DOKOLMI-404009 format. One record per residue: residue number from 1; x, y, z of N, C-alpha, C, O in turn. Coordinates in Angstrom, 2 decimals. Atoms other than C-alpha are relative to their C-alpha. Last residue first. Layout:
N
resi, n_X, n_Y, n_Z, ca_X, ca_Y, ca_Z, c_X, c_Y, c_Z, o_X, o_Y, o_Z
NUM, X, Y, Z, X, Y, Z, X, Y, Z, X, Y, Z
...
//
This chain:
170
resi, n_X, n_Y, n_Z, ca_X, ca_Y, ca_Z, c_X, c_Y, c_Z, o_X, o_Y, o_Z
170, -0.03, -1.19, 0.69, 10.86, 11.45, 3.31, 1.21, 0.53, 0.08, 1.46, 1.60, -0.46
169, -1.10, -0.80, -0.31, 10.39, 7.88, 4.21, 0.06, 1.18, -0.71, -0.26, 1.11, -1.90
168, -0.05, -1.22, 0.94, 7.06, 5.93, 4.54, 1.36, 0.50, 0.41, 1.72, 0.38, 1.58
167, 0.92, 0.32, 1.05, 6.37, 2.43, 6.29, 0.18, 1.27, -1.16, -0.18, 1.09, -2.32
166, 0.57, -1.20, 0.28, 9.30, 2.49, 8.73, -0.95, -0.35, -1.24, -0.60, -1.23, -2.02
165, 0.85, 0.13, 1.08, 10.79, -0.57, 10.35, -0.82, 1.23, -0.27, -1.46, 1.64, 0.69
164, 1.04, -1.06, 0.14, 14.02, -0.32, 12.43, -0.76, -0.40, -1.20, -0.23, -0.89, -2.20
163, 0.73, 0.15, 1.20, 16.42, -3.06, 13.90, -1.26, 1.06, -0.14, -2.04, 1.25, 0.80
162, 1.54, 0.37, -0.35, 18.27, -1.74, 16.92, -0.73, -0.11, -1.45, -0.85, 0.90, -2.14
161, 0.09, 1.21, 0.60, 22.23, -1.73, 15.89, -1.70, -0.53, 0.13, -2.09, -1.62, -0.27
160, -1.03, 1.09, 0.01, 22.85, 1.83, 16.52, -0.49, -1.18, -0.77, -0.83, -1.10, -1.96
159, 0.57, 1.14, -0.57, 19.55, 3.87, 17.20, 1.01, -1.16, -0.10, 0.67, -2.27, 0.33
158, -0.20, -0.16, -1.49, 21.37, 7.38, 16.66, -0.55, -1.48, 0.83, -0.33, -1.69, 2.02
157, -1.66, 0.39, -0.34, 22.15, 6.35, 13.05, -0.09, 0.09, 1.53, 0.69, -0.60, 2.19
156, -0.50, 1.59, -0.04, 18.27, 5.99, 12.46, 1.27, -0.24, 0.43, 1.54, -1.32, 0.97
155, 0.14, 0.63, -1.35, 17.73, 9.74, 13.44, 0.36, -1.48, 0.14, 0.86, -1.98, 1.15
154, -0.75, 1.10, -0.53, 19.55, 10.87, 10.45, -0.21, -0.49, 1.26, 0.70, -0.87, 1.98
153, -0.31, -0.49, -1.49, 17.50, 14.15, 9.94, 0.92, -1.08, 0.62, 1.29, -0.88, 1.78
152, -1.01, -1.16, 0.11, 17.38, 13.65, 6.02, 0.49, 0.43, 1.39, 1.48, 1.15, 1.50
151, -1.30, 0.66, 0.16, 15.75, 10.16, 6.65, 1.21, 1.18, 0.09, 2.33, 1.05, 0.57
150, -0.65, -1.20, 0.74, 12.54, 11.73, 8.00, 1.51, -0.24, -0.08, 2.28, 0.15, 0.80
149, -1.44, -0.32, -0.41, 11.03, 8.39, 8.78, 0.39, 1.20, -0.79, 0.28, 1.26, -2.01
148, -0.83, -1.23, 0.94, 7.25, 7.94, 8.92, 1.47, -0.02, 0.57, 1.77, -0.15, 1.76
147, 0.49, -0.07, 1.26, 4.94, 5.01, 10.32, 0.62, 0.90, -1.04, 0.34, 0.87, -2.24
146, 0.61, -1.45, 0.30, 7.36, 4.01, 12.71, -0.93, -0.15, -1.26, -0.82, -0.99, -2.15
145, 1.01, 0.03, 1.21, 8.46, 0.68, 14.32, -0.49, 1.53, -0.25, -0.83, 2.25, 0.70
144, 0.61, -1.20, -0.21, 11.65, 0.38, 16.76, -0.89, 0.06, -1.45, -0.38, -0.13, -2.56
143, 0.54, -0.67, 1.27, 13.13, -3.04, 17.43, -0.61, 1.43, 0.24, -0.85, 1.82, 1.38
142, -0.14, 0.99, 1.23, 14.43, -5.59, 19.99, -0.40, 0.71, -1.25, -0.37, 0.06, -2.30
141, 0.60, -0.56, 0.94, 14.97, -3.09, 22.99, 0.31, -0.79, -1.34, 1.40, -0.71, -1.90
140, -0.85, 0.30, 1.13, 15.90, -5.32, 25.90, -0.75, 0.66, -1.23, -1.85, 0.16, -1.50
139, 0.55, 0.39, 1.28, 14.41, -4.17, 29.21, 0.96, -0.01, -1.10, 1.97, 0.69, -1.07
138, -0.56, 1.19, 0.52, 16.53, -3.85, 32.21, -0.66, -0.65, -1.13, -0.35, -1.79, -1.48
137, 1.05, 1.00, -0.85, 14.43, -0.93, 33.86, 0.53, -1.41, -0.39, -0.12, -2.34, 0.10
136, -0.23, -0.16, -1.43, 17.41, 1.37, 32.67, -0.81, -0.77, 1.04, -0.53, -0.89, 2.23
135, -1.14, 0.71, -0.40, 17.26, -0.19, 29.32, 0.30, 0.34, 1.60, 0.86, -0.46, 2.35
134, 0.33, 1.37, 0.03, 13.62, 0.93, 28.77, 1.26, -0.90, 0.65, 1.10, -1.84, 1.43
133, 0.85, 0.43, -1.16, 14.30, 4.34, 30.08, -0.27, -1.45, -0.16, -0.43, -2.09, 0.87
132, -0.60, -0.15, -1.29, 17.33, 4.85, 27.88, -0.85, -0.48, 1.02, -0.39, -1.24, 1.88
131, -0.85, 1.30, -0.17, 15.46, 3.18, 24.85, 0.72, 0.38, 1.50, 0.69, -0.49, 2.37
130, 0.96, 1.14, -0.20, 12.61, 5.96, 25.28, 0.95, -1.23, 0.25, 0.74, -1.94, 1.23
129, 0.37, -0.09, -1.51, 15.40, 8.74, 25.62, -1.07, -1.17, 0.14, -1.02, -1.67, 1.27
128, -1.13, 0.16, -0.75, 16.82, 7.46, 22.15, -0.39, 0.00, 1.51, -0.13, -0.96, 2.23
127, -0.20, 1.28, -0.02, 13.39, 7.41, 20.75, 1.17, -0.34, 0.78, 1.03, -1.22, 1.63
126, 1.04, 0.64, -0.83, 12.39, 10.89, 21.66, 0.30, -1.45, 0.06, 0.05, -2.00, 1.13
125, -0.04, -0.59, -1.13, 15.75, 12.33, 20.29, -1.01, -0.77, 0.97, -0.62, -1.28, 2.02
124, -0.17, 1.30, -0.87, 15.91, 10.21, 17.15, -0.05, 0.43, 1.42, 0.07, -0.54, 2.17
123, -1.55, -0.20, -0.38, 16.26, 13.40, 14.88, 0.46, -1.21, 1.02, 1.63, -1.40, 1.36
122, -0.43, -1.40, 0.46, 12.96, 12.52, 13.00, 1.49, -0.02, 0.42, 2.33, -0.64, -0.22
121, -1.51, -0.10, -0.40, 11.46, 8.94, 13.44, 0.60, 1.26, -0.72, 0.60, 1.34, -1.95
120, -0.95, -0.65, 0.90, 7.63, 9.49, 13.26, 1.54, -0.14, 0.53, 1.86, 0.28, 1.64
119, 0.47, -0.36, 1.24, 4.42, 7.81, 14.41, 1.24, 0.35, -0.83, 1.29, 0.00, -2.01
118, 0.33, -1.42, 0.06, 5.77, 5.91, 17.33, -0.27, 0.30, -1.54, 0.02, -0.47, -2.46
117, 0.78, -0.46, 1.19, 6.41, 2.15, 18.28, -0.42, 1.45, 0.12, -0.88, 1.81, 1.20
116, 0.44, -1.22, -0.18, 9.21, 0.79, 20.61, -0.78, 0.37, -1.40, -0.30, 0.18, -2.52
115, -0.18, -0.87, 1.32, 9.60, -2.77, 20.65, -0.61, 1.30, 0.25, -1.67, 1.39, 0.86
114, 0.77, -0.99, 0.13, 10.46, -4.50, 24.01, 0.13, 0.68, -1.43, 1.23, 0.99, -1.91
113, -0.14, -0.61, 1.34, 11.80, -7.82, 24.85, -0.92, 1.17, -0.55, -2.08, 0.86, -0.83
112, 1.30, -0.06, 0.91, 11.59, -8.28, 28.61, 0.48, 0.46, -1.34, 1.25, 1.42, -1.40
111, -0.08, 0.97, 1.01, 15.09, -9.02, 30.17, -1.15, -0.09, -0.74, -1.16, -0.99, -1.58
110, -1.34, 0.04, 0.34, 14.28, -7.04, 33.35, 0.03, -1.20, -0.92, -0.50, -2.26, -0.60
109, -0.75, 0.87, -0.83, 10.56, -6.40, 33.53, 1.45, -0.51, -0.51, 1.54, -0.81, -1.70
108, -0.67, 0.94, 0.91, 9.19, -3.25, 31.97, 0.75, -0.83, 1.10, 1.34, -0.36, 2.08
107, 0.51, 0.11, 1.31, 6.67, -0.88, 33.50, 0.48, -1.17, -0.83, -0.26, -1.80, -1.60
106, 0.33, 1.47, 0.26, 7.56, -1.37, 37.15, -0.58, -0.34, -1.39, -1.18, -1.40, -1.60
105, -1.25, 0.66, -0.44, 9.52, 2.01, 37.56, -0.30, -1.59, -0.20, 0.60, -2.41, -0.38
104, 0.15, 0.63, -1.31, 6.67, 3.82, 35.72, 1.11, -1.06, 0.24, 1.49, -1.77, -0.69
103, 0.86, 1.32, 0.05, 7.79, 5.63, 32.57, -0.09, -0.56, 1.40, 0.88, -0.31, 2.12
102, -0.14, 0.70, -1.13, 8.97, 9.30, 31.76, -0.65, -1.44, -0.07, -1.46, -1.69, -0.97
101, 0.99, 1.22, 0.06, 9.66, 11.44, 28.99, 0.27, -0.79, 1.44, 1.29, -0.76, 2.12
100, -0.36, 1.25, -0.93, 11.29, 14.84, 29.04, -1.04, -1.00, -0.13, -2.21, -0.70, -0.35
99, 1.26, 0.57, -0.69, 11.10, 17.90, 26.47, 0.65, -1.10, 0.86, 1.87, -1.29, 0.81
98, -0.30, 0.86, -1.11, 13.27, 20.21, 24.46, -1.18, -0.45, 0.83, -2.19, 0.22, 1.04
97, -0.10, -0.31, -1.45, 12.62, 22.25, 21.23, 0.48, -1.00, 1.01, 1.21, -1.83, 0.46
96, 0.31, -1.46, -0.28, 12.16, 22.38, 17.42, -0.20, 0.20, 1.59, -0.98, 1.08, 1.96
95, -0.56, -0.69, 1.12, 13.76, 19.10, 16.05, -0.36, 1.35, 0.19, 0.24, 2.16, -0.52
94, 0.74, 0.15, 1.17, 13.04, 17.64, 19.53, 0.67, 0.63, -1.14, 1.80, 1.05, -0.93
93, 0.10, -1.03, 0.82, 15.78, 17.27, 22.17, -0.85, -0.40, -1.18, -0.60, -1.40, -1.85
92, -0.40, 0.30, 1.41, 15.57, 14.67, 24.98, -0.15, 1.43, -0.74, -0.68, 2.37, -0.13
91, 0.22, -1.39, 0.83, 15.20, 14.58, 28.68, 0.68, -0.61, -1.29, 1.48, -1.53, -1.44
90, -1.17, -0.29, 0.76, 14.93, 11.05, 30.62, -0.29, 1.27, -0.94, -1.38, 1.32, -1.51
89, 0.21, -0.90, 1.15, 12.57, 10.24, 33.43, 1.35, 0.13, -0.68, 2.42, -0.07, -0.11
88, -1.26, -0.37, 0.34, 12.02, 7.37, 36.09, -0.07, 0.93, -1.23, -0.98, 0.69, -2.03
87, -0.41, 0.18, 1.16, 8.64, 6.70, 37.70, 1.59, 0.54, -0.13, 2.16, 1.11, 0.79
86, -1.48, -0.24, 0.14, 6.88, 6.22, 40.88, 0.64, -0.31, -1.36, 0.49, -1.43, -1.84
85, -0.71, 0.77, -1.04, 3.18, 6.26, 40.40, 1.38, 0.29, -0.14, 1.74, 1.10, -0.99
84, 0.46, 0.02, -1.33, 0.69, 8.72, 38.91, 0.98, -0.63, 0.93, 1.08, -0.20, 2.08
83, 0.27, 1.59, -0.62, 2.44, 9.31, 35.63, -0.32, 0.15, 1.40, 0.33, 0.95, 2.07
82, 1.18, 0.31, 0.23, 2.04, 12.83, 33.96, -0.35, -1.37, 0.52, -1.47, -1.86, 0.43
81, 0.96, -0.59, -0.99, 4.94, 14.84, 35.43, -1.33, -0.62, -0.15, -2.18, -0.26, 0.66
80, -0.40, 0.13, -1.45, 7.36, 13.89, 32.71, -1.12, 0.81, 0.77, -1.56, 1.86, 0.32
79, -0.81, -1.22, -0.13, 5.65, 13.37, 29.31, 0.33, 0.01, 1.53, -0.40, -0.62, 2.30
78, 0.74, -1.37, -0.05, 4.51, 9.91, 29.07, 1.02, 1.07, 0.16, 2.23, 0.91, 0.31
77, -1.12, -0.64, -0.37, 5.78, 6.35, 27.82, -0.44, 1.59, -0.02, -0.67, 2.17, -1.08
76, 0.06, -1.35, 0.60, 2.79, 4.32, 27.60, 1.19, 0.71, 0.69, 1.43, 0.61, 1.89
75, -0.54, -0.90, -1.05, 3.57, 0.52, 28.10, -0.02, 1.43, -0.65, 0.54, 1.65, -1.72
74, -0.46, -1.36, 0.48, 1.42, -1.77, 26.02, 0.57, 0.87, 1.30, -0.02, 0.95, 2.38
73, 0.35, -1.22, -0.84, 1.08, -5.42, 26.88, 0.54, 1.24, -0.89, 1.35, 1.20, -1.81
72, -0.98, -0.18, -0.82, 1.03, -8.29, 24.28, -0.42, 1.28, 0.68, -1.39, 1.93, 0.29
71, 0.50, 0.36, -1.33, -1.86, -9.76, 22.31, 1.02, 0.07, 1.08, 1.12, -0.85, 1.88
70, -0.88, 0.96, -0.35, -0.04, -8.99, 18.96, -0.45, -0.88, 1.33, 0.10, -1.95, 1.59
69, 0.04, 0.93, 1.26, -2.94, -7.08, 17.34, 0.88, -1.23, 0.31, 0.67, -2.33, -0.20
68, 1.24, 0.81, -0.06, -3.56, -5.44, 20.86, 0.10, -1.20, -1.13, -0.28, -2.35, -0.95
67, -0.24, 1.05, -1.21, 0.20, -4.42, 21.24, -1.46, -0.76, -0.15, -1.46, -1.98, 0.05
66, -0.97, 1.02, 0.26, -0.04, -2.94, 17.62, 0.03, -0.92, 1.08, 0.09, -2.13, 0.84
65, 0.75, 0.97, 0.70, -3.41, -1.13, 18.48, 1.18, -1.17, -0.54, 0.83, -2.31, -0.85
64, 1.08, 0.67, -0.39, -1.72, 0.46, 21.31, -0.72, -0.99, -0.83, -1.08, -2.07, -0.37
63, -0.32, 1.02, -0.73, 1.61, 1.38, 19.63, -1.14, -0.98, 0.75, -1.01, -2.20, 0.82
62, -0.76, 1.17, 0.78, 0.65, 3.26, 16.84, 0.16, -1.17, 0.87, -0.14, -2.31, 0.51
61, 0.91, 0.43, 1.27, -2.14, 5.53, 18.26, 0.72, -0.93, -0.89, 0.13, -1.50, -1.80
60, 1.17, 0.84, -0.52, -0.14, 5.65, 21.63, -0.76, -0.60, -1.09, -1.07, -1.80, -1.10
59, -0.55, 1.38, -0.26, 3.17, 6.71, 19.81, -1.17, -0.95, 0.54, -1.21, -2.16, 0.33
58, 0.53, 0.88, 1.35, 0.95, 9.67, 18.80, 0.71, -1.34, 0.05, 0.26, -2.22, -0.67
57, 1.48, 0.56, 0.10, 1.04, 10.97, 22.18, -0.32, -0.87, -1.08, -1.12, -1.80, -1.09
56, 1.15, -0.83, 0.01, 3.31, 10.25, 24.11, 0.01, 0.84, -1.21, 1.16, 1.09, -1.58
55, -0.07, -1.29, -0.48, 5.87, 7.60, 23.42, -1.23, 0.87, -0.18, -2.01, 0.67, -1.11
54, 0.40, -1.05, 0.80, 4.89, 3.99, 22.85, 0.18, 1.39, 0.59, -0.42, 1.61, 1.64
53, -0.16, -1.28, -0.74, 6.39, 0.76, 24.39, -0.30, 1.23, -1.10, 0.24, 1.20, -2.20
52, -0.03, -1.33, 0.83, 5.11, -2.39, 23.05, 0.15, 1.08, 0.97, -0.54, 1.21, 1.98
51, 0.80, -1.14, -0.40, 5.70, -5.76, 24.95, 0.18, 1.05, -0.90, 1.21, 1.01, -1.58
50, 0.93, 0.48, -1.02, 6.96, -9.25, 24.15, -0.96, 1.03, 0.68, -1.96, 0.74, 1.33
49, 0.25, -1.07, -1.03, 8.52, -8.39, 20.86, -0.97, -0.69, 0.97, -1.90, -1.41, 0.62
48, 0.45, 0.67, -1.12, 9.76, -11.44, 18.89, -0.26, 0.94, 1.10, 0.26, 0.70, 2.19
47, -0.95, -0.15, -1.10, 11.72, -9.54, 16.41, -0.42, -0.55, 1.26, 0.28, -0.36, 2.25
46, -1.34, 0.35, 0.54, 9.91, -10.98, 13.42, 1.03, 0.27, 1.09, 2.00, -0.48, 1.20
45, -0.05, 1.44, -0.02, 6.56, -10.75, 15.23, 1.47, -0.52, -0.32, 1.99, -1.45, 0.30
44, -0.02, 0.32, -1.38, 6.99, -6.98, 15.59, 0.15, -1.65, 0.50, 0.76, -2.06, 1.49
43, -1.23, -0.26, -0.73, 7.78, -6.81, 12.09, 0.18, -0.37, 1.30, 1.11, -1.07, 1.68
42, -0.94, 1.10, 0.63, 4.61, -8.50, 11.04, 1.53, 0.19, 0.53, 2.19, -0.71, 1.05
41, 0.11, 1.14, -0.84, 2.83, -6.27, 13.53, 0.74, -1.16, -0.68, 1.20, -2.08, -0.01
40, -0.95, 0.02, -1.14, 4.23, -3.32, 11.82, -0.17, -1.23, 0.82, 0.80, -1.66, 1.44
39, -1.51, 0.17, 0.44, 2.70, -4.36, 8.50, 0.70, 0.30, 1.14, 1.73, -0.37, 1.16
38, -0.41, 1.28, 0.33, -0.66, -5.13, 10.18, 1.42, -0.20, -0.52, 2.07, -1.23, -0.33
37, -0.31, 0.79, -0.99, -0.67, -1.74, 11.78, 0.31, -1.44, -0.20, 1.14, -2.01, 0.51
36, -1.22, -0.47, -0.74, -0.27, 0.01, 8.49, 0.30, -0.64, 1.21, 1.47, -0.97, 1.37
35, -1.11, 0.55, 0.75, -2.88, -2.12, 6.85, 1.21, 0.49, 0.47, 2.16, -0.29, 0.45
34, -0.09, 1.52, -0.36, -5.47, -1.37, 9.54, 1.19, -0.51, -0.69, 1.92, -1.27, -0.05
33, -0.70, 0.08, -1.40, -4.74, 2.53, 9.32, 0.28, -1.71, 0.30, 1.29, -2.19, 0.81
32, -1.28, -0.24, 0.13, -5.20, 2.13, 5.42, 0.66, 0.05, 1.46, 1.84, -0.26, 1.65
31, -0.88, 1.05, 0.65, -8.33, 0.27, 5.71, 1.54, 0.24, -0.08, 2.37, -0.67, -0.07
30, 0.01, 1.37, -0.62, -9.89, 2.50, 8.33, 1.00, -1.16, -0.60, 1.82, -1.83, 0.03
29, 0.44, 0.97, 1.04, -9.05, 5.83, 6.89, 0.16, -1.38, 0.53, 1.28, -1.88, 0.64
28, 1.49, 0.03, 0.33, -9.13, 8.31, 9.70, -0.36, -1.00, -1.24, -1.53, -1.18, -1.58
27, 0.78, 0.43, -1.29, -5.76, 7.45, 10.99, -1.54, -0.16, -0.26, -2.26, -1.09, 0.11
26, -0.12, 1.54, 0.20, -4.00, 7.91, 7.61, -0.91, -0.70, 1.09, -1.45, -1.79, 0.92
25, 0.66, 0.45, 1.42, -5.36, 11.53, 7.28, 0.06, -1.53, -0.10, -0.81, -2.19, -0.66
24, 1.41, 0.11, -0.21, -4.52, 12.00, 10.95, -0.78, -0.34, -1.16, -1.89, -0.88, -1.09
23, 0.59, 1.30, 0.07, -0.93, 11.16, 10.19, -1.50, -0.09, 0.21, -2.05, -1.18, 0.04
22, 1.16, 0.13, -0.60, 0.13, 14.87, 9.56, -0.67, -1.54, -0.29, -1.27, -1.81, -1.34
21, 0.48, 1.05, 0.71, 3.77, 15.15, 8.39, -1.29, -0.39, 1.06, -1.09, -0.85, 2.19
20, 0.70, 1.06, -0.90, 4.76, 18.71, 9.50, -0.77, -1.10, -0.74, -1.59, -0.78, -1.61
19, 1.16, 0.69, 0.79, 6.98, 20.49, 6.89, -0.54, -1.02, 0.87, -0.08, -2.16, 0.81
18, 0.29, 1.46, -0.33, 8.92, 22.71, 9.25, -1.03, -0.38, -0.79, -2.09, 0.25, -0.81
17, -1.16, 1.00, 0.43, 10.53, 25.88, 7.80, -0.27, -1.45, 0.29, 0.43, -2.33, -0.20
16, -0.53, -0.19, 1.53, 8.41, 28.42, 9.73, 1.04, -0.93, -0.26, 1.93, -1.15, 0.56
15, -0.73, -1.19, 0.04, 7.03, 27.02, 13.24, 0.51, 0.08, -1.66, 0.52, -0.90, -2.41
14, 0.57, -1.15, -0.90, 4.51, 24.51, 14.18, 0.92, 1.07, -0.05, 0.82, 1.86, 0.89
13, 0.72, 0.33, -1.21, 3.88, 24.03, 11.16, 0.82, -0.96, 0.82, 1.15, -2.03, 0.30
12, -0.14, -0.99, -0.95, 5.37, 26.00, 8.26, -0.83, -0.32, 1.32, -1.44, 0.55, 1.94
11, -1.09, -0.96, -0.11, 4.03, 23.61, 5.67, -0.04, 0.90, 1.21, -1.11, 1.15, 1.77
10, 0.45, -1.38, -0.19, 1.55, 20.91, 6.38, 1.15, 0.82, 0.18, 1.88, 0.69, 1.17
9, -1.11, -0.80, -0.36, 2.06, 17.46, 4.67, -0.49, 1.48, 0.31, -1.22, 2.07, -0.49
8, 0.13, -1.26, 0.73, -0.96, 15.10, 4.63, 1.30, 0.95, 0.58, 1.58, 1.01, 1.78
7, -0.67, -0.74, -1.12, -0.24, 11.37, 5.09, 0.09, 1.52, -0.84, 0.55, 1.77, -1.96
6, 0.90, -0.18, -1.00, -2.43, 8.98, 3.12, 0.33, 0.94, 1.06, -0.39, 1.09, 2.04
5, 1.33, -0.62, 0.54, -0.72, 9.11, -0.16, -1.04, 0.24, 1.03, -2.04, 0.90, 0.77
4, -0.38, -1.41, 0.22, 2.55, 8.23, 1.80, -1.27, 0.83, -0.61, -1.49, 1.98, -0.25
3, 0.21, -0.73, -1.28, 1.17, 4.97, 2.77, 0.05, 1.58, -0.04, -0.72, 2.35, 0.53
2, -0.83, -1.29, -0.02, 1.24, 3.45, -0.75, -0.48, 0.99, 1.19, -1.36, 1.83, 1.04
1, 0.95, -1.23, -0.11, -0.05, 0.01, 0.15, 0.90, 1.25, -0.29, 2.05, 1.26, 0.15
//
């Protein structure tokens, strides 16, 4: 399926010079959304994922249906200060700012095989912070899956040997 045809590009959002990739146009198309999740499900099975972790917020709309399709748990990786239980956090840079992510201290079990799922791989900041959190808890990151990759920002290089699956590249 040509997933790129389901993604709207919005110029100068959220600031001048950024060409925002809007996945809401893919999400609202049931067959396209289903096909995207099915393709990522195949990848998750190939890397033997035992749990899916998704960074807030668009990682939830990729990771939660993926975990459901696999019949495995989903770990929400939230913005710092949003989790009610004891958590750990890691800071990261966005392509247009800074932020911090957090996860509950009991979200990942030592040795658990974790696939990270998100909408977009850009600079790799969000994902490297998510990797740090998972590894801090003793998890093993076995892959990262995305709807979109902005290959010109070289985020994939920051992931080292972690297998990466993307549906669309810009």
